[in-house]
N, CA, C and O atoms as CSV, one atom per row, in Angstrom:
chain,resi,resn,atom,element,x,y,z
A,1,UNK,N,N,60.066,-107.260,-20.086
A,1,UNK,CA,C,60.444,-107.180,-18.691
A,1,UNK,C,C,60.047,-105.810,-18.141
A,1,UNK,O,O,60.205,-104.791,-18.813
A,2,UNK,N,N,59.539,-105.800,-16.933
A,2,UNK,CA,C,59.116,-104.562,-16.282
A,2,UNK,C,C,60.288,-103.980,-15.502
A,2,UNK,O,O,60.958,-104.680,-14.741
A,3,UNK,N,N,60.520,-102.698,-15.703
A,3,UNK,CA,C,61.576,-101.994,-14.986
A,3,UNK,C,C,61.185,-101.908,-13.512
A,3,UNK,O,O,60.155,-101.314,-13.191
A,4,UNK,N,N,61.977,-102.485,-12.607
A,4,UNK,CA,C,61.629,-102.464,-11.179
A,4,UNK,C,C,61.453,-101.058,-10.614
A,4,UNK,O,O,60.723,-100.880,-9.638
A,5,UNK,N,N,62.093,-100.074,-11.194
A,5,UNK,CA,C,61.954,-98.707,-10.703
A,5,UNK,C,C,60.599,-98.096,-11.054
A,5,UNK,O,O,60.251,-97.032,-10.541
A,6,UNK,N,N,59.828,-98.759,-11.926
A,6,UNK,CA,C,58.529,-98.226,-12.316
A,6,UNK,C,C,57.384,-98.871,-11.545
A,6,UNK,O,O,56.219,-98.628,-11.861
A,7,UNK,N,N,57.690,-99.682,-10.545
A,7,UNK,CA,C,56.674,-100.384,-9.770
A,7,UNK,C,C,56.689,-99.871,-8.337
A,7,UNK,O,O,57.744,-99.621,-7.755
A,8,UNK,N,N,55.482,-99.720,-7.782
A,8,UNK,CA,C,55.357,-99.334,-6.381
A,8,UNK,C,C,54.231,-100.142,-5.756
A,8,UNK,O,O,53.297,-100.552,-6.445
A,9,UNK,N,N,54.316,-100.364,-4.488
A,9,UNK,CA,C,53.278,-101.087,-3.747
A,9,UNK,C,C,52.846,-100.240,-2.574
A,9,UNK,O,O,53.652,-99.537,-1.965
A,10,UNK,N,N,51.563,-100.312,-2.265
A,10,UNK,CA,C,51.130,-99.644,-1.049
A,10,UNK,C,C,50.849,-100.716,0.002
A,10,UNK,O,O,50.716,-101.896,-0.324
A,11,UNK,N,N,50.761,-100.305,1.237
A,11,UNK,CA,C,50.730,-101.278,2.318
A,11,UNK,C,C,49.396,-101.997,2.487
A,11,UNK,O,O,49.337,-103.001,3.198
A,12,UNK,N,N,48.333,-101.521,1.862
A,12,UNK,CA,C,47.070,-102.229,2.032
A,12,UNK,C,C,46.822,-103.264,0.942
A,12,UNK,O,O,45.758,-103.881,0.905
A,13,UNK,N,N,47.787,-103.458,0.060
A,13,UNK,CA,C,47.701,-104.532,-0.917
A,13,UNK,C,C,46.956,-104.196,-2.194
A,13,UNK,O,O,46.769,-105.070,-3.041
A,14,UNK,N,N,46.525,-102.957,-2.354
A,14,UNK,CA,C,45.820,-102.564,-3.572
A,14,UNK,C,C,46.844,-102.247,-4.653
A,14,UNK,O,O,47.814,-101.526,-4.418
A,15,UNK,N,N,46.617,-102.787,-5.818
A,15,UNK,CA,C,47.517,-102.553,-6.949
A,15,UNK,C,C,46.677,-101.988,-8.082
A,15,UNK,O,O,45.832,-102.690,-8.637
A,16,UNK,N,N,46.897,-100.732,-8.428
A,16,UNK,CA,C,46.097,-100.089,-9.468
A,16,UNK,C,C,46.918,-99.018,-10.157
A,16,UNK,O,O,47.755,-98.357,-9.542
A,17,UNK,N,N,46.666,-98.861,-11.440
A,17,UNK,CA,C,47.314,-97.804,-12.210
A,17,UNK,C,C,46.371,-96.607,-12.217
A,17,UNK,O,O,45.469,-96.529,-13.050
A,18,UNK,N,N,46.579,-95.680,-11.295
A,18,UNK,CA,C,45.684,-94.528,-11.161
A,18,UNK,C,C,46.164,-93.299,-11.912
A,18,UNK,O,O,45.436,-92.311,-12.013
A,19,UNK,N,N,47.374,-93.347,-12.437
A,19,UNK,CA,C,47.918,-92.178,-13.124
A,19,UNK,C,C,47.016,-91.710,-14.272
A,19,UNK,O,O,46.742,-90.514,-14.364
A,20,UNK,N,N,46.546,-92.599,-15.145
A,20,UNK,CA,C,45.665,-92.113,-16.218
A,20,UNK,C,C,44.404,-91.427,-15.689
A,20,UNK,O,O,43.929,-90.456,-16.277
A,21,UNK,N,N,43.868,-91.932,-14.582
A,21,UNK,CA,C,42.669,-91.319,-14.027
A,21,UNK,C,C,42.969,-89.955,-13.409
A,21,UNK,O,O,42.157,-89.038,-13.530
A,22,UNK,N,N,44.108,-89.802,-12.757
A,22,UNK,CA,C,44.515,-88.501,-12.226
A,22,UNK,C,C,44.602,-87.493,-13.365
A,22,UNK,O,O,44.109,-86.371,-13.251
A,23,UNK,N,N,45.225,-87.896,-14.452
A,23,UNK,CA,C,45.372,-87.015,-15.616
A,23,UNK,C,C,44.007,-86.666,-16.199
A,23,UNK,O,O,43.761,-85.513,-16.555
A,24,UNK,N,N,43.127,-87.644,-16.297
A,24,UNK,CA,C,41.795,-87.421,-16.865
A,24,UNK,C,C,40.970,-86.476,-15.991
A,24,UNK,O,O,40.319,-85.571,-16.513
A,25,UNK,N,N,40.987,-86.670,-14.690
A,25,UNK,CA,C,40.236,-85.796,-13.783
A,25,UNK,C,C,40.780,-84.370,-13.852
A,25,UNK,O,O,40.007,-83.414,-13.911
A,26,UNK,N,N,42.089,-84.224,-13.845
A,26,UNK,CA,C,42.685,-82.882,-13.935
A,26,UNK,C,C,42.252,-82.193,-15.231
A,26,UNK,O,O,41.958,-80.998,-15.237
A,27,UNK,N,N,42.217,-82.944,-16.312
A,27,UNK,CA,C,41.840,-82.374,-17.607
A,27,UNK,C,C,40.353,-82.051,-17.661
A,27,UNK,O,O,39.969,-80.924,-17.975
A,28,UNK,N,N,39.515,-83.041,-17.354
A,28,UNK,CA,C,38.076,-82.881,-17.543
A,28,UNK,C,C,37.410,-81.986,-16.503
A,28,UNK,O,O,36.492,-81.233,-16.828
A,29,UNK,N,N,37.865,-82.065,-15.266
A,29,UNK,CA,C,37.218,-81.312,-14.191
A,29,UNK,C,C,37.838,-79.938,-13.955
A,29,UNK,O,O,37.164,-79.026,-13.474
A,30,UNK,N,N,39.124,-79.785,-14.291
A,30,UNK,CA,C,39.822,-78.548,-13.950
A,30,UNK,C,C,40.492,-77.883,-15.146
A,30,UNK,O,O,41.158,-76.860,-14.987
A,31,UNK,N,N,40.326,-78.451,-16.349
A,31,UNK,CA,C,40.861,-77.841,-17.560
A,31,UNK,C,C,42.370,-77.816,-17.637
A,31,UNK,O,O,42.943,-76.977,-18.331
A,32,UNK,N,N,43.024,-78.729,-16.930
A,32,UNK,CA,C,44.485,-78.773,-16.920
A,32,UNK,C,C,44.961,-79.775,-17.960
A,32,UNK,O,O,44.828,-80.987,-17.786
A,33,UNK,N,N,45.510,-79.254,-19.029
A,33,UNK,CA,C,46.031,-80.096,-20.110
A,33,UNK,C,C,47.545,-80.197,-19.998
A,33,UNK,O,O,48.190,-79.376,-19.346
A,34,UNK,N,N,48.085,-81.187,-20.627
A,34,UNK,CA,C,49.533,-81.274,-20.739
A,34,UNK,C,C,50.221,-82.133,-19.699
A,34,UNK,O,O,51.441,-82.288,-19.750
A,35,UNK,N,N,49.467,-82.708,-18.740
A,35,UNK,CA,C,50.115,-83.616,-17.794
A,35,UNK,C,C,50.344,-84.943,-18.511
A,35,UNK,O,O,49.433,-85.504,-19.121
A,36,UNK,N,N,51.559,-85.425,-18.425
A,36,UNK,CA,C,51.908,-86.711,-19.037
A,36,UNK,C,C,52.227,-87.703,-17.924
A,36,UNK,O,O,52.665,-87.300,-16.847
A,37,UNK,N,N,52.014,-88.980,-18.168
A,37,UNK,CA,C,52.333,-89.976,-17.129
A,37,UNK,C,C,53.757,-89.844,-16.604
A,37,UNK,O,O,53.997,-90.034,-15.412
A,38,UNK,N,N,54.697,-89.524,-17.475
A,38,UNK,CA,C,56.084,-89.412,-17.038
A,38,UNK,C,C,56.336,-88.183,-16.162
A,38,UNK,O,O,57.395,-88.075,-15.544
A,39,UNK,N,N,55.368,-87.250,-16.100
A,39,UNK,CA,C,55.485,-86.094,-15.211
A,39,UNK,C,C,55.224,-86.479,-13.750
A,39,UNK,O,O,55.685,-85.805,-12.829
A,40,UNK,N,N,54.486,-87.564,-13.555
A,40,UNK,CA,C,54.144,-88.000,-12.203
A,40,UNK,C,C,55.232,-88.963,-11.745
A,40,UNK,O,O,55.217,-90.154,-12.053
A,41,UNK,N,N,56.165,-88.405,-11.005
A,41,UNK,CA,C,57.360,-89.160,-10.621
A,41,UNK,C,C,57.373,-89.586,-9.163
A,41,UNK,O,O,58.297,-90.271,-8.724
A,42,UNK,N,N,56.341,-89.182,-8.399
A,42,UNK,CA,C,56.272,-89.583,-6.996
A,42,UNK,C,C,54.810,-89.520,-6.539
A,42,UNK,O,O,53.958,-88.958,-7.227
A,43,UNK,N,N,54.538,-90.098,-5.382
A,43,UNK,CA,C,53.168,-90.094,-4.873
A,43,UNK,C,C,52.738,-88.718,-4.380
A,43,UNK,O,O,51.546,-88.408,-4.379
A,44,UNK,N,N,53.677,-87.902,-3.969
A,44,UNK,CA,C,53.368,-86.545,-3.522
A,44,UNK,C,C,53.241,-85.670,-4.764
A,44,UNK,O,O,54.224,-85.088,-5.224
A,45,UNK,N,N,52.033,-85.581,-5.302
A,45,UNK,CA,C,51.821,-84.870,-6.563
A,45,UNK,C,C,52.271,-83.415,-6.498
A,45,UNK,O,O,52.675,-82.848,-7.514
A,46,UNK,N,N,52.208,-82.814,-5.331
A,46,UNK,CA,C,52.680,-81.423,-5.180
A,46,UNK,C,C,54.171,-81.306,-5.478
A,46,UNK,O,O,54.653,-80.247,-5.881
A,47,UNK,N,N,54.894,-82.403,-5.274
A,47,UNK,CA,C,56.338,-82.375,-5.497
A,47,UNK,C,C,56.726,-82.543,-6.961
A,47,UNK,O,O,57.850,-82.220,-7.346
A,48,UNK,N,N,55.804,-83.045,-7.780
A,48,UNK,CA,C,56.187,-83.305,-9.173
A,48,UNK,C,C,55.320,-82.586,-10.206
A,48,UNK,O,O,55.650,-82.590,-11.392
A,49,UNK,N,N,54.234,-81.977,-9.782
A,49,UNK,CA,C,53.373,-81.259,-10.724
A,49,UNK,C,C,53.273,-79.790,-10.318
A,49,UNK,O,O,53.155,-79.469,-9.135
A,50,UNK,N,N,53.321,-78.920,-11.296
A,50,UNK,CA,C,53.199,-77.479,-11.053
A,50,UNK,C,C,51.728,-77.094,-11.140
A,50,UNK,O,O,51.295,-76.414,-12.071
A,51,UNK,N,N,50.972,-77.550,-10.143
A,51,UNK,CA,C,49.530,-77.308,-10.086
A,51,UNK,C,C,49.206,-76.835,-8.671
A,51,UNK,O,O,49.821,-77.290,-7.707
A,52,UNK,N,N,48.254,-75.933,-8.549
A,52,UNK,CA,C,47.814,-75.438,-7.255
A,52,UNK,C,C,47.459,-76.607,-6.324
A,52,UNK,O,O,46.783,-77.552,-6.730
A,53,UNK,N,N,47.918,-76.528,-5.092
A,53,UNK,CA,C,47.696,-77.586,-4.122
A,53,UNK,C,C,46.234,-77.915,-3.886
A,53,UNK,O,O,45.888,-79.079,-3.685
A,54,UNK,N,N,45.365,-76.905,-3.905
A,54,UNK,CA,C,43.931,-77.150,-3.706
A,54,UNK,C,C,43.351,-77.971,-4.846
A,54,UNK,O,O,42.481,-78.814,-4.629
A,55,UNK,N,N,43.828,-77.727,-6.053
A,55,UNK,CA,C,43.361,-78.514,-7.200
A,55,UNK,C,C,43.854,-79.959,-7.079
A,55,UNK,O,O,43.104,-80.898,-7.343
A,56,UNK,N,N,45.097,-80.129,-6.685
A,56,UNK,CA,C,45.617,-81.487,-6.499
A,56,UNK,C,C,44.777,-82.227,-5.462
A,56,UNK,O,O,44.423,-83.388,-5.669
A,57,UNK,N,N,44.453,-81.568,-4.347
A,57,UNK,CA,C,43.626,-82.199,-3.327
A,57,UNK,C,C,42.248,-82.562,-3.873
A,57,UNK,O,O,41.718,-83.626,-3.554
A,58,UNK,N,N,41.667,-81.695,-4.687
A,58,UNK,CA,C,40.353,-81.974,-5.269
A,58,UNK,C,C,40.418,-83.154,-6.239
A,58,UNK,O,O,39.505,-83.979,-6.273
A,59,UNK,N,N,41.484,-83.236,-7.022
A,59,UNK,CA,C,41.659,-84.363,-7.946
A,59,UNK,C,C,41.758,-85.661,-7.151
A,59,UNK,O,O,41.107,-86.650,-7.487
A,60,UNK,N,N,42.559,-85.657,-6.112
A,60,UNK,CA,C,42.728,-86.861,-5.288
A,60,UNK,C,C,41.414,-87.237,-4.618
A,60,UNK,O,O,41.074,-88.418,-4.545
A,61,UNK,N,N,40.674,-86.253,-4.130
A,61,UNK,CA,C,39.380,-86.536,-3.498
A,61,UNK,C,C,38.439,-87.208,-4.485
A,61,UNK,O,O,37.778,-88.187,-4.140
A,62,UNK,N,N,38.369,-86.694,-5.709
A,62,UNK,CA,C,37.508,-87.310,-6.719
A,62,UNK,C,C,37.964,-88.735,-7.013
A,62,UNK,O,O,37.135,-89.629,-7.183
A,63,UNK,N,N,39.253,-88.949,-7.072
A,63,UNK,CA,C,39.797,-90.273,-7.319
A,63,UNK,C,C,39.423,-91.232,-6.189
A,63,UNK,O,O,38.967,-92.347,-6.441
A,64,UNK,N,N,39.618,-90.796,-4.951
A,64,UNK,CA,C,39.360,-91.660,-3.799
A,64,UNK,C,C,37.876,-91.888,-3.540
A,64,UNK,O,O,37.487,-92.937,-3.028
A,65,UNK,N,N,37.048,-90.911,-3.891
A,65,UNK,CA,C,35.606,-91.073,-3.701
A,65,UNK,C,C,35.056,-92.198,-4.566
A,65,UNK,O,O,34.059,-92.830,-4.216
A,66,UNK,N,N,35.709,-92.444,-5.695
A,66,UNK,CA,C,35.300,-93.544,-6.560
A,66,UNK,C,C,34.034,-93.298,-7.355
A,66,UNK,O,O,33.463,-94.237,-7.910
A,67,UNK,N,N,33.588,-92.059,-7.421
A,67,UNK,CA,C,32.352,-91.787,-8.151
A,67,UNK,C,C,32.566,-90.857,-9.343
A,67,UNK,O,O,31.623,-90.233,-9.829
A,68,UNK,N,N,33.784,-90.771,-9.800
A,68,UNK,CA,C,34.072,-89.955,-10.986
A,68,UNK,C,C,33.607,-90.694,-12.232
A,68,UNK,O,O,33.887,-91.883,-12.390
A,69,UNK,N,N,32.906,-90.007,-13.109
A,69,UNK,CA,C,32.481,-90.595,-14.375
A,69,UNK,C,C,33.192,-89.865,-15.512
A,69,UNK,O,O,33.102,-88.644,-15.640
A,70,UNK,N,N,33.888,-90.627,-16.321
A,70,UNK,CA,C,34.612,-90.047,-17.444
A,70,UNK,C,C,33.658,-89.301,-18.356
A,70,UNK,O,O,32.535,-89.742,-18.603
A,71,UNK,N,N,34.125,-88.160,-18.854
A,71,UNK,CA,C,33.286,-87.334,-19.731
A,71,UNK,C,C,33.556,-87.624,-21.188
A,71,UNK,O,O,32.761,-87.245,-22.049
A,72,UNK,N,N,34.660,-88.288,-21.485
A,72,UNK,CA,C,35.000,-88.573,-22.877
A,72,UNK,C,C,34.765,-90.008,-23.204
A,72,UNK,O,O,34.998,-90.429,-24.338
C-alpha cells in the first residue's frame, strides 16, 4: 500500500518521479553529494535543502530543459 502522504499531483496531469534526477544532476553537475530522497520534503527545494539558491535554480533548469544526459 502506498502512503497517501508520499503522493503529490500537479495540475497539468504529469506524474513523474523526478527526485532521483534532481539528486543525480546536483551530484554530477555541481559536485553535491549526500542528498537523499527523504531530504526532499517539499516542492520548494530551497525550503528543504541547504544548497545555494542559484545552484537549485540551475538544477531545476536542467531538469525542465529535458536535455540532461546521465554521466554514470
